[in-house]
BAKOLSE-105134 format. One line per 4 residues: number of its first residue (from 1); for each residue x negated, y negated, z negated of N, C-alpha, C. Coordinates in Angstrom, 1 decimal, m for minus. Example, Ala and Ser with C-alpha at 12.3 -4.5 7.8 and 13.67 -1.06 7.14 Angstrom:
<sites>
1) m13.2 5.7 m7.8 m12.3 4.5 m7.8 m13.2 3.3 m7.8 | m12.8 2.2 m7.1 m13.7 1.1 m7.1 m12.9 0.0 m7.9
</sites>
This chain:
<sites>
1) 55.5 m37.8 81.0 54.3 m38.7 81.1 54.4 m39.7 80.0 | 53.4 m39.9 79.2 53.4 m40.9 78.1 53.6 m42.3 78.7 | 54.1 m43.2 78.0 54.4 m44.5 78.4 53.2 m45.3 78.9 | 53.4 m46.2 79.8 52.3 m47.0 80.3 51.6 m46.5 81.6
5) 51.9 m45.3 82.0 51.2 m44.7 83.2 52.1 m44.8 84.4 | 51.5 m45.3 85.5 52.3 m45.5 86.7 51.4 m45.0 87.9 | 52.1 m44.3 88.8 51.4 m43.8 90.0 51.1 m45.0 90.9 | 49.9 m45.0 91.4 49.4 m46.1 92.2 49.4 m45.6 93.7
9) 49.9 m46.4 94.6 49.9 m46.0 96.0 49.4 m47.1 96.8 | 48.8 m46.7 97.9 48.3 m47.7 98.9 46.8 m48.0 98.8 | 46.2 m48.5 99.8 44.8 m48.8 99.8 44.3 m49.8 98.8 | 45.3 m50.6 98.3 44.9 m51.7 97.4 44.6 m51.1 96.0
13) 45.0 m49.8 95.8 44.8 m49.2 94.4 43.3 m49.2 94.1 | 42.5 m48.9 95.1 41.0 m48.8 94.8 40.5 m50.2 94.3 | 41.2 m51.3 94.7 40.7 m52.6 94.4 40.9 m52.9 92.9 | 41.7 m52.2 92.2 41.8 m52.4 90.8 40.7 m51.8 90.0
17) 39.8 m51.0 90.6 38.7 m50.5 89.9 37.8 m51.7 89.5 | 37.1 m51.5 88.4 36.2 m52.6 87.9 35.4 m53.2 89.0 | 35.7 m54.5 89.3 34.9 m55.2 90.3 35.1 m54.9 91.7 | 36.1 m54.0 92.0 36.4 m53.6 93.4 37.1 m54.7 94.2
21) 37.2 m54.5 95.5 37.9 m55.4 96.3 38.9 m54.6 97.1 | 39.9 m55.2 97.7 40.9 m54.6 98.5 40.3 m53.9 99.7 | 40.8 m52.8 100.1 40.4 m52.1 101.3 41.5 m51.9 102.2 | 41.2 m51.7 103.5 42.3 m51.4 104.5 42.7 m50.0 104.4
25) 43.8 m49.6 105.0 44.3 m48.3 105.1 43.3 m47.3 105.6 | 43.2 m46.2 105.0 42.2 m45.1 105.4 40.8 m45.5 105.3 | 40.5 m46.6 104.6 39.1 m47.0 104.4 38.5 m46.3 103.2 | 37.2 m46.2 103.1 36.6 m45.5 101.9 36.1 m46.6 101.0
29) 36.5 m46.5 99.7 36.0 m47.4 98.7 35.1 m46.6 97.7 | 33.8 m46.9 97.7 32.9 m46.1 96.8 33.1 m46.4 95.4 | 33.3 m45.4 94.6 33.6 m45.6 93.1 32.7 m44.6 92.3 | 32.5 m45.0 91.1 31.9 m44.1 90.1 33.0 m43.8 89.1
33) 33.1 m42.5 88.7 34.2 m42.0 87.8 33.6 m41.7 86.5 | 34.0 m42.4 85.4 33.4 m42.1 84.1 34.5 m41.6 83.2 | 34.2 m40.5 82.5 35.1 m39.8 81.6 35.2 m40.7 80.3 | 36.5 m40.9 79.9 36.7 m41.6 78.7 36.3 m40.8 77.5
37) 36.5 m39.5 77.6 36.2 m38.5 76.5 34.8 m38.5 76.1 | 33.9 m38.3 77.1 32.5 m38.2 76.7 31.5 m39.3 77.2 | 32.1 m40.2 78.0 31.3 m41.3 78.6 30.4 m40.9 79.7 | 30.4 m39.7 80.2 29.6 m39.2 81.3 30.2 m39.6 82.6
41) 29.4 m39.8 83.6 29.8 m40.1 84.9 29.9 m38.8 85.7 | 31.0 m38.7 86.5 31.2 m37.5 87.3 30.1 m37.3 88.3 | 29.6 m36.1 88.4 28.5 m35.8 89.3 28.8 m34.5 90.1 | 28.5 m34.5 91.4 28.6 m33.3 92.2 27.3 m32.6 92.1
45) 27.4 m31.4 91.6 26.2 m30.5 91.3 25.8 m29.8 92.6 | 25.2 m30.5 93.5 24.9 m30.0 94.8 23.8 m28.9 94.8 | 23.0 m28.8 93.8 21.9 m27.8 93.7 22.4 m26.5 93.0 | 23.6 m26.5 92.6 24.1 m25.2 92.0 24.2 m24.1 93.0
49) 24.0 m22.9 92.6 24.1 m21.8 93.6 25.6 m21.5 93.8 | 25.9 m20.9 94.9 27.3 m20.5 95.2 27.7 m19.4 94.2 | 29.0 m19.4 93.8 30.1 m20.2 94.3 30.3 m21.5 93.6 | 29.4 m22.0 92.8 29.6 m23.2 92.0 28.9 m24.4 92.7
53) 28.4 m24.3 93.9 27.8 m25.4 94.6 28.8 m26.6 94.7 | 28.4 m27.7 94.2 29.2 m28.9 94.3 30.2 m29.1 93.2 | 30.2 m28.2 92.2 31.1 m28.4 91.1 30.9 m29.8 90.5 | 32.0 m30.4 90.1 32.0 m31.8 89.6 32.0 m31.8 88.1
57) 31.0 m32.4 87.5 30.9 m32.5 86.0 30.7 m33.9 85.6 | 31.2 m34.3 84.4 31.0 m35.6 83.8 29.8 m35.5 82.9 | 28.6 m35.6 83.4 27.4 m35.4 82.6 26.3 m36.4 82.7 | 26.5 m37.4 83.6 25.4 m38.4 83.8 25.6 m39.6 83.0
61) 24.5 m40.1 82.5 24.5 m41.3 81.7 24.7 m42.6 82.5 | 24.2 m42.5 83.8 24.3 m43.7 84.6 24.7 m43.3 86.0 | 25.4 m44.1 86.8 25.8 m43.8 88.1 24.7 m44.0 89.1 | 24.5 m43.0 90.0 23.6 m43.1 91.1 24.3 m42.5 92.3
65) 23.6 m42.0 93.3 24.2 m41.5 94.5 25.0 m40.2 94.2 | 24.5 m39.3 93.4 25.2 m38.1 93.0 26.5 m38.4 92.3 | 26.6 m39.6 91.7 27.8 m40.0 90.9 28.7 m40.9 91.6 | 28.5 m41.1 92.9 29.4 m42.0 93.7 30.3 m41.1 94.6
69) 31.5 m41.5 94.7 32.5 m40.8 95.5 33.3 m41.9 96.3 | 33.6 m41.6 97.5 34.5 m42.5 98.3 35.9 m42.1 97.9 | 36.7 m43.1 97.5 38.1 m43.0 97.2 38.8 m43.4 98.5 | 39.5 m42.4 99.2 40.0 m42.6 100.5 41.5 m42.4 100.5
73) 42.2 m43.5 100.8 43.7 m43.5 100.9 44.1 m42.9 102.2 | 45.1 m42.0 102.3 45.6 m41.5 103.5 47.1 m41.9 103.6 | 47.4 m42.8 104.6 48.7 m43.3 104.7 49.8 m42.2 105.0 | 49.4 m41.2 105.8 50.4 m40.2 106.2 50.8 m39.3 105.0
77) 49.9 m39.0 104.1 50.2 m38.1 103.0 50.5 m38.9 101.7 | 50.2 m40.2 101.8 50.3 m41.1 100.6 49.6 m40.5 99.4 | 48.4 m40.1 99.7 47.5 m39.5 98.6 46.1 m40.0 98.8 | 45.3 m39.7 97.9 43.8 m40.0 97.9 43.0 m38.8 98.1
81) 41.9 m38.9 98.7 40.8 m37.9 98.7 39.6 m38.5 98.1 | 38.8 m37.6 97.5 37.5 m38.0 96.9 36.4 m37.4 97.8 | 35.4 m38.1 98.2 34.3 m37.6 99.0 33.0 m37.9 98.4 | 32.3 m36.9 98.0 31.0 m37.1 97.3 29.9 m37.7 98.3
85) 29.3 m38.7 97.7 28.1 m39.3 98.5 26.9 m38.4 98.4 | 26.9 m37.5 97.4 25.7 m36.6 97.2 25.6 m35.6 98.4 | 26.7 m35.1 98.9 26.6 m34.1 99.9 27.6 m34.3 101.1 | 28.3 m35.5 101.0 29.2 m35.8 102.1 30.4 m34.8 102.3
89) 30.8 m34.3 101.2 31.9 m33.3 101.2 33.0 m33.8 100.3 | 34.3 m33.4 100.7 35.5 m33.7 100.0 35.6 m32.8 98.8 | 36.2 m33.4 97.7 36.4 m32.7 96.5 37.7 m31.9 96.5 | 37.5 m30.6 96.3 38.7 m29.7 96.3 39.0 m29.1 95.0
93) 40.2 m28.8 94.7 40.6 m28.0 93.5 40.5 m26.5 93.9 | 39.8 m25.8 93.1 39.6 m24.4 93.4 40.7 m23.5 92.8 | 41.8 m23.4 93.4 42.9 m22.7 93.0 42.7 m21.2 92.8 | 41.8 m20.7 93.6 41.6 m19.2 93.6 40.5 m18.8 92.6
97) 39.9 m19.7 92.0 38.9 m19.3 90.9 39.7 m18.9 89.7 | 39.1 m18.1 88.8 39.8 m17.5 87.7 39.1 m17.9 86.4 | 39.8 m17.6 85.3 39.2 m17.9 84.0 38.8 m19.3 83.7 | 37.7 m19.5 83.1 37.3 m20.9 82.8 37.0 m21.8 84.0
101) 36.8 m21.1 85.1 36.5 m21.9 86.4 37.8 m22.1 87.2 | 38.9 m21.7 86.7 40.2 m21.9 87.4 40.5 m23.4 87.6 | 40.7 m23.8 88.8 41.1 m25.2 89.2 40.0 m26.2 89.0 | 38.7 m25.7 89.0 37.6 m26.7 88.9 37.6 m27.5 90.1
105) 37.0 m28.7 90.0 36.8 m29.6 91.2 35.4 m29.3 91.7 | 35.4 m29.2 93.1 34.1 m28.9 93.7 34.0 m29.7 95.0 | 32.9 m30.4 95.2 32.7 m31.2 96.5 32.1 m30.2 97.5 | 33.1 m29.6 98.3 32.7 m28.5 99.2 33.3 m28.5 100.6
109) 34.3 m29.4 100.8 35.1 m29.3 102.0 34.6 m30.4 103.0 | 34.7 m30.0 104.3 34.3 m30.9 105.4 35.5 m31.8 105.8 | 36.7 m31.4 105.5 37.9 m32.2 105.8 38.8 m32.2 104.6 | 39.7 m33.1 104.6 40.6 m33.3 103.4 42.0 m32.7 103.8
113) 42.3 m31.5 103.2 43.6 m30.9 103.4 44.3 m30.9 102.1 | 45.3 m30.0 101.9 46.1 m30.0 100.7 45.3 m29.8 99.4 | 44.2 m29.0 99.5 43.4 m28.7 98.3 42.6 m30.0 97.8 | 42.4 m30.9 98.7 41.6 m32.1 98.5 42.4 m33.4 98.2
117) 43.7 m33.3 98.0 44.5 m34.4 97.9 44.9 m34.7 96.4 | 44.9 m36.0 96.0 45.2 m36.4 94.7 46.1 m37.6 94.7 | 47.0 m37.7 93.7 47.6 m39.0 93.4 46.9 m39.7 92.3 | 46.9 m41.0 92.3 46.1 m41.8 91.3 47.1 m42.4 90.4
121) 46.8 m42.4 89.1 47.7 m43.0 88.1 46.9 m44.0 87.3 | 47.5 m45.1 86.9 46.9 m46.2 86.2 47.7 m46.6 85.0 | 46.9 m46.9 83.9 47.5 m47.4 82.7 46.9 m48.8 82.5 | 47.7 m49.9 82.8 47.2 m51.2 82.8 46.8 m51.7 81.4
125) 47.6 m51.3 80.4 47.3 m51.6 79.0 45.9 m51.1 78.5 | 45.6 m49.8 78.9 44.4 m49.2 78.5 43.2 m49.4 79.5 | 43.6 m49.9 80.8 42.7 m50.0 81.9 42.0 m48.7 82.2 | 42.8 m47.6 82.3 42.3 m46.3 82.5 43.0 m45.6 83.6
129) 42.4 m44.7 84.2 42.9 m44.0 85.4 43.0 m42.5 85.2 | 43.9 m41.8 85.9 44.1 m40.4 85.9 44.3 m39.9 87.3 | 43.8 m38.7 87.6 44.0 m38.1 88.9 44.9 m36.8 88.8 | 45.9 m36.7 89.7 46.8 m35.6 89.7 46.6 m34.8 91.0
133) 46.3 m33.5 90.9 46.1 m32.7 92.1 47.5 m32.5 92.8 | 47.5 m32.7 94.1 48.7 m32.4 94.9 48.8 m30.9 95.1 | 47.7 m30.1 95.0 47.8 m28.7 95.2 48.5 m28.0 94.1 | 48.3 m28.3 92.8 48.9 m27.6 91.7 49.7 m28.5 90.8
137) 49.8 m29.8 91.1 50.6 m30.7 90.3 50.0 m31.0 88.9 | 48.8 m30.6 88.6 48.2 m30.8 87.3 47.2 m32.0 87.3 | 47.1 m32.6 86.2 46.1 m33.7 86.0 44.7 m33.2 85.8 | 43.8 m33.9 86.2 42.4 m33.6 86.1 41.9 m33.9 84.6
141) 41.3 m32.9 84.0 40.7 m33.1 82.7 39.3 m32.7 82.7 | 38.5 m33.4 81.7 37.1 m33.1 81.6 37.0 m32.1 80.4 | 36.3 m30.9 80.7 36.2 m29.9 79.7 35.1 m30.1 78.7 | 35.3 m30.9 77.7 34.3 m31.3 76.7 33.7 m30.1 75.9
145) 34.5 m29.1 75.7 34.1 m28.0 74.8 33.5 m26.8 75.5 | 33.4 m26.9 76.9 32.7 m25.8 77.6 31.2 m25.9 77.3 | 30.5 m24.8 77.6 29.1 m24.7 77.5 28.5 m24.2 78.8 | 27.2 m24.3 78.9 26.5 m23.8 80.0 26.7 m24.6 81.3
149) 26.7 m24.0 82.4 26.8 m24.7 83.7 28.1 m25.3 84.0 | 29.1 m25.0 83.2 30.4 m25.6 83.4 30.7 m26.6 82.2 | 29.7 m27.0 81.4 30.0 m28.0 80.4 30.3 m29.3 81.1 | 31.4 m29.9 80.6 31.9 m31.2 81.1 32.5 m31.1 82.5
153) 32.8 m29.9 83.0 33.4 m29.8 84.3 34.8 m30.4 84.4 | 35.1 m30.9 85.5 36.5 m31.5 85.8 37.3 m30.4 86.3 | 38.5 m30.2 85.7 39.5 m29.2 86.2 40.9 m29.8 86.3 | 41.7 m29.4 87.3 43.0 m29.8 87.4 43.9 m28.9 86.6
157) 44.1 m29.1 85.3 44.8 m28.2 84.5 45.8 m28.7 83.5 | 45.9 m30.0 83.4 46.8 m30.6 82.4 48.2 m31.0 83.0 | 49.3 m30.7 82.2 50.6 m31.0 82.7 50.9 m32.5 82.6 | 50.2 m33.2 81.7 50.4 m34.6 81.5 49.1 m35.3 81.1
161) 49.1 m36.6 81.0 47.9 m37.3 80.5 48.2 m37.5 79.0 | 47.6 m36.6 78.2 47.9 m36.6 76.8 46.8 m37.2 75.9 | 45.7 m37.5 76.5 44.6 m38.1 75.7 43.4 m38.4 76.6 | 42.2 m38.6 75.9 41.0 m39.0 76.6 40.5 m38.0 77.6
165) 40.8 m36.7 77.4 40.4 m35.6 78.3 40.8 m35.9 79.8 | 42.0 m36.5 79.9 42.5 m36.7 81.3 42.3 m38.2 81.7 | 41.6 m39.0 81.0 41.5 m40.4 81.3 40.1 m40.7 81.8 | 40.0 m41.6 82.8 38.7 m42.0 83.4 38.7 m43.5 83.6
169) 37.5 m44.1 83.7 37.2 m45.4 84.1 36.7 m45.3 85.6 | 37.1 m46.3 86.4 36.6 m46.3 87.8 35.8 m47.6 87.9 | 34.6 m47.5 88.6 33.7 m48.6 88.8 33.4 m48.7 90.3 | 33.5 m49.9 90.8 33.1 m50.2 92.2 31.7 m50.0 92.4
173) 31.3 m49.2 93.5 29.9 m48.9 93.8 29.5 m49.4 95.2 | 30.3 m50.4 95.7 30.0 m50.9 97.0 28.9 m52.0 96.9
</sites>
């Protein structure tokens, strides 16, 4: 891992988001996630047809309901879950998808299990965040060079935080 990145643990982590406040254990902190690479806010595509329903893409210029996610700390697993405000579903890493859709993030689960768990990393000097999937141990990246319905999709595919592709800003949406 490049210098300056530290894993963040505990419910207070969400409070470090721009303008956020401390939350209690297992409480939901609504946040907007903005890609450093393209400036787009993460959106759950709830109107996409199956199997891509709920795929998460950094494509919105401004945060609204579709771009708001609850960041939920779980004391037992010491991990975070993301829950989309657009469809009230947890974000999962799609390990069984193949090709360019392998390990895409999708807001599709009614509960948060292993596929929906992330560790949160923070670089104080850059004031940037990164998400690491507990399912496959990979960091989430925004696919800037994809085209079509997967353009700007978020995928858990990077071994490290090597640049802007894996870096995000978090904003308080409460």
